[in-house]
C-alpha positions in Angstrom: 15.1 1.5 -4.9 11.8 2.0 -3.2 9.0 -0.5 -2.3 5.3 0.6 -1.9 3.6 -0.4 1.4 0.2 0.3 2.8 -1.1 -0.2 6.2 -4.8 -0.5 6.6 -7.1 -1.1 9.6 -10.6 -2.2 10.2 -12.7 0.9 11.0 -13.4 1.0 14.6 -10.7 -1.6 15.4 -7.3 0.0 15.3 -5.5 -3.2 16.4 -6.9 -5.1 13.4 -4.6 -4.1 10.7 -2.8 -5.4 7.6 0.1 -4.6 5.5 -0.3 -4.5 1.8 3.0 -4.7 -0.1 3.3 -4.0 -3.8 4.3 -7.0 -5.9 5.4 -4.9 -9.0 8.3 -3.0 -7.5 10.8 -2.0 -6.3 11.0 1.2 -8.1 14.2 3.3 -8.9 12.5 6.7 -8.3 10.5 7.6 -5.2 8.1 9.6 -7.4 7.1 6.3 -9.3 6.8 4.6 -5.9 4.2 7.3 -4.8 2.3 7.0 -8.0 2.0 3.2 -7.4 0.8 4.0 -3.8 -2.1 6.1 -5.3 -2.9 3.2 -7.8 -2.9 0.6 -5.0 -5.2 2.8 -2.8 -7.7 3.2 -5.8 -7.8 -0.5 -6.4 -8.0 -1.4 -2.7 -11.0 1.0 -2.2 -12.8 -0.9 -5.1 -12.1 -4.4 -3.4 -13.2 -3.1 0.1 -16.3 -1.7 -1.3 -17.2 -4.8 -3.4 -16.8 -7.1 -0.3 -18.3 -4.5 2.1 -15.0 -4.5 4.1 -14.8 -1.3 6.3 -11.1 -0.6 6.2 -9.2 2.7 6.3 -5.6 3.5 5.2 -3.5 4.4 8.2 -0.2 4.8 6.5 1.5 4.7 3.1 5.2 4.7 2.5 7.9 4.2 0.0 10.4 2.2 1.9 14.1 2.1 0.8 15.1 -1.4 -0.3 18.8 -2.2 -0.6 20.2 -4.8 -2.8 17.1 -5.5 -5.0 17.1 -4.9 -8.7 14.1 -4.5 -10.9 
């Protein structure tokens, strides 16, 4: 199982970061997790633009989750 996670930081302040975790997963296939990461980034971009929040994505990952069922 894979869980989608994004690390995003305030532009110009690399120590001011947040972790965004997917609430729909985990996913049985890594490919589906990667697709979900793309969806999450698209939606986050819209939120950040709407609220004028200058963030940038630093890392995306599909983390292996053991013992969780969908």
